[in-house]
N, C-alpha and C positions, 0 to 999 in steps of 0.2 A: 547245484553244480557251479553255477556262477560264482557262489559264495566261496566254494573251496578253491577255485581259480583264482579270485581276488586276494586270498589268503596266501596262497602259494606265491603270488606276484610281489605281495608285501614282503613275505620272508625272504624272498630272493633279493628283492631290493635292499633290504636291511643288512642282509649278509654282504651284498656287494659292497654297500656303504662302508661296513665295519672293516671289510678287508682293504678298501682304498685307504681309510683312515690309518689303519695299522701300518699299510705301505708307506703312508706318507711320514708317519712317526718314525718308522725305520730308516727311511732314507734321510730324513733330517738329523737323525743320530749318527748316521754314517758320514754325512757331509757337513756337519755343525763346525768342525775346526776350520773347514775351507771357505766357508761364507765369507768372512772378512777379507781374506786373500783375493777371492774372487770379485768381491765388490772393488777393492783397489786396483786390480786388473781390467775389470770393465770400465772403471773411470779413465784410466791412464789410455786404454785403447781407444775409447770414444773421442777423448779430447786429441789425441795425435793421430787419429785415423787419417785426417787429410794428407799427413806425411807419408804414410803407408801407401795411399793411393797415388802419390807421386812416383814412388819405387815402382808400384805393380802396373800403373796404367802409362806414365810418362816414361819411364825408364825401361819399361818392357820387361822386368824382372818377374820371375814365377812367383806365386803366393807364399809358397814355403820360404824362398830365399828372400823376399821382401820382410816377411815376418820375422826371419832370423835377424836381418838387418836392424829392424826396429828394436827388437827384443835386446840385442847387445848393446845398442845405443842407450836405450833407457836405463839397462843395468850399469853401464859406465857411468851416466850421469847420476845415479842414485848412489852407486858403489864408492866412487873415487872421493867425494866428498865425505862420505860417511867413514871410509877407512882413515882419511887424513884426520878428520875430526876425532876418531877413536884414539889415533896414535897421538895427537896433541894432548888430548885429555889425559892419557896414560902418563905422558911426560910431565905434565904439569901436576898430576896427582903425586907421581913419584917425588918431584921436586918439593912440593909442599909437605909431604911426609917427612922427607930427608931433613928440611930446613926445621919442622916443628921438632923431631927428636933431637936434632943439634943443639936448639935453644934450650930444650928443658935439659938436657945433660950438661949444658955451661950454665944452667941457673939464670938465663936471662930471656925468658919468655915475656914480651911486652906488647902492648897495644898503643896506638897514638893516643895523645893527652885529650884529644877531643872525645874520644869514647869514654876515657876515664871520669871526664868532666860532666857526663851525661846524669840528668837527675835520677833520683830514685835507684838505679842500678849502677851507677859509677862507683860508688863506695864498695858494692859487693865485688864488683869487678877487680878493683885494687886488692881486696882482701883474697880473693881467689888466685891472684898472680902473685901475691906475696907468699902464700901457701905453697904454691906449686915451686917456685924459686927457691924456697928454704929447704925442701926435700925432694930434689930431683929423682933419685932412686925410687923412693916411695911412689912419686907420681907416675914414673914409668911402669912399675910394677901395678898400679892400679889401672893405669891405661891398657896393658896388655891383658889383664883379667876382665876388664870391660870388653874388649874385642873378641875374646874367647866366648864371653857368656852372649855375644850377639851374632855368632858365627851362623846361626839359623837364618838370620835376615839376610846375609850374603848369599847363601844359598838360594833363597826365595829370589833375590836379585838376578842371581845368574841364571835360574830357571826361566825368569820372564824375558831376560836378554836372548837366550837361546830360543824361546817359544817365538820371539819377535822375529830373529833370523830365519826361522823355518817358515814363518808366514810369509816374510819377504821373498825367500826362494819359491815359495809355491806360488805367489802373486806373479813372480816373472816368467815362471813356467806356463802358467796359465795365460799370461799375456800373449804368448806366441800364438796360441790355439784362437784367442780372440781376435788377434790379427788375420790370421788365416782364414777362419771359418765364421768370423763376425757378422757378415752380412747375411749369411745363410741363418745363423742363430737368430738374428734379429727378425728375420722374415718368419720364423717358426714361432717366435714368442708373439708376434703381432697377431698371427693368424690365430693362434690359440686365444688370445685375449679377445680377438674380434668374435670368436665363436661364443664366447661366455657373454660379453658385454655388448657387443655390437660394433657398429662402425664409428661410434662416438670414441672408440679407443684410440683412434688415429691422433685426434687433436690432444688427447692426454700424454700420448708418447711423444708427440712434437713438443709439449710443454716440459716434459721430462728432459728431453735433449737440449733445449734451448736454456733451460736453468741449469743443468749440469754444466754445459759449456760455459756459460755466464759465471757462475759460482766458482769454477776451477780458474778460470782466467782472471777473476776479479780478485780472488783471495791469493792465487799464486803470484799474479804480477805485483799486487800491493805488498806481499811478503818479500818477494825478491827486491823490489826497489828500496823497502825500508831497510833490509838487511845490508844492501850494498850502501846506502847513505849512512847508516849507522856504522859500518865497517870504516868508512872514511873518517867517521868521527874518532873511533876507537883508535885508529891509527895516528892521528894528528894529536890526539889527547894522550898518547904514551900509555895506553891501556895495556895490561898483560894479556899476551896471546889474542891478538886482534882477530886473527882468522877464527879461531875456536868461539869468539864472541859473536862474530858476525854469523856463523853457522848456527848458533844458539838462538841468535835474534830472528834468524829466518823461520826457524820452527816455531818460536813463540807467537812471530808475527802472523802466522796462520789463523790465530785466534783473535777475533776484533778487540782491537784496544789493547792487546796484551804487550805489545813493544815497549811502552814506557817503563814496565817493570824491569826490563833488561837494562836499556840504557840509563835509566834512574838509578838502578843498583849500582852500575858501574860508576856513575857520577858521584853518588854518595861514597863510595869505596875511595874514589880518587881524592876527595876532599878529606877523608879520614885519615890518608896517607901524607896530607900536608899539601897535595898538588892543587892548591886553591883555583888558580887561573885555569887549569886543564879540567878540572871539575865542573866548573862554573860554564867554561866554554862548551863542554858536551851536554851540559843539562840545556843550554839555549839552543844547540844544534838540533837536539832531540825534538824540543818544544815546536821551533820555529820550522824545521825542515822535515824531519822523519815523521812526526805525527801528522803534519800537515798532508804528506803523501796519502796517508791513510783515510783522512778526511776527503780527499779529491778522487783518488782512482776507484776505491771500493764501491762507492755509491753510483757512480757514473757508469762503470762496467757493468754492475750487477743490474742495478734498477732500471739504467737506460736500455739494456738489451732484452730484459725479461718483462718489462712493463709492471714489476710487481715492486710495491712499496718496500723501501730498504728496511723499515722495522720488521716486516715478514721475514726478509733474509736473515737479519740480526737474530731474531728469536729462533729461527730454524737452525742456525750455525750454532748458537750456544745450547739450545735444546737437544740438538742431535748430539753434539759433544757429550753431553750429560748422559744421554740414552744409549748411545752405541759406541762411545770411545772416539778415538781420532778419526775414524771413517765417517763419523756423524757429522763431521764438519760440512761434508758434501750431501750425506743422505738427508739430514734435517731440512735444508732448504728445498730440496727436491720434494719430499713428502708434502710440505706446505705449500708447495707450488701446484701439486696435483690437487690438493684439497681446494686452493683457490679456483683452479680451473672448474673443478665440479661446482663450486659455488656461484661462479659467474655463469655458466651454462644453465644452471637452475633458474637463476634470476632471469636469464634472458627468455627462458621457455615460458616462465609464468609472469613475465612482466605485467601483462594486462590485467592479472588477477592480484598482483601485489600493489600496483601503483593506481588502479582505478576503483577500488570499493567506495571511496568516499564521493567521486563523480556519480557512480551508479546510483548510491543511497540518495543522493541529491536529487538526481532525475526522478527516482521513484516518488520522492515527496513532493516534487512540482507535479507529479502526475496527479497525486491524491488531492492536492490543493485545486488543481484544475478541475477534477471531477467534482469535488464539493461546490467549486463556484458554478459549475454547469449545473448541478443538481438544483443549488439554491435558485438559480436563474429560472429553471423550469418551473419551480413552485410559484415564483413570482408571476410568471407570465400566465398561470391557469386562472380562468375566471372564477370569482367567488359565486357559490351556487347558494342563493338565499330563498 
């Protein structure tokens, strides 16, 4: 009877686990598209939550009204530069395309002499330009055929843009609910994890919060400072579309040590256009000022606040970017921070076992030596029987 009852319990448990796993898989399939937007919304809400508390606690606004103010403000902060950047990019692309077509029709497509004089590829560039200028109509026809044969990639790019805009809209909509119901949601998550892991989860959650805030502020402030300084350099160097280049620099600066690829490329382009003084000046500005900010702010803000070695943060940023995409810039360091917190806790709990074995072994050996000495002394003290 007990055996049958045990089998029934086992079967029930297996069925319950199977149903839970199936439910988890189905839920994951449903919310899979919204995971990344929800993560972005959670990061934005957590970092800017003190401002929400100001509206809700200090200004005495209701939770929904305060959440609405914050959501609209964040939407404008993200949306206005995005619209301006897209508009400028569209104008620049149309201008470049029109100029390109005009030069082909006129039979005068050319590049600076510094590019023609490049070793290995310089002569090939000259030959290609000569063939294009000799047959403008044939070049335009080949160009049109190439565009038609690659329309599929344009459709793929359009799908990516639309998907990204949809995720951005979902993140902003989710952001409202994170502001309004964030405290209650965090309490529920904390209690659920406490039921599984125990009270030690509080330390892990604190580590997550500290690391998230430090990484966002460190990366965000560094990228903003570098972009503004680089924008000043673009303006005085008379670079084309300095506003667009500044926005591009901010995006690239979110990746550690990525800024030199932007101002360095602009500097090389200025040199290729014959603007030697401007190109050299921008290069020096980038090396001495823009990159110096990256080496100063990021380590101090991140490592100083989290007490985590900067190399861990650096690996987390790049590894998270590779594994999870752009949101991995913030997920990667947080994951490694949790791992480091678990490691430090385990080390502290087993400190006596890890750091004391040699001392214990030495003590045991000393005890054996003392025992042998005592035994030898006893033998010497016994009278000889003859």
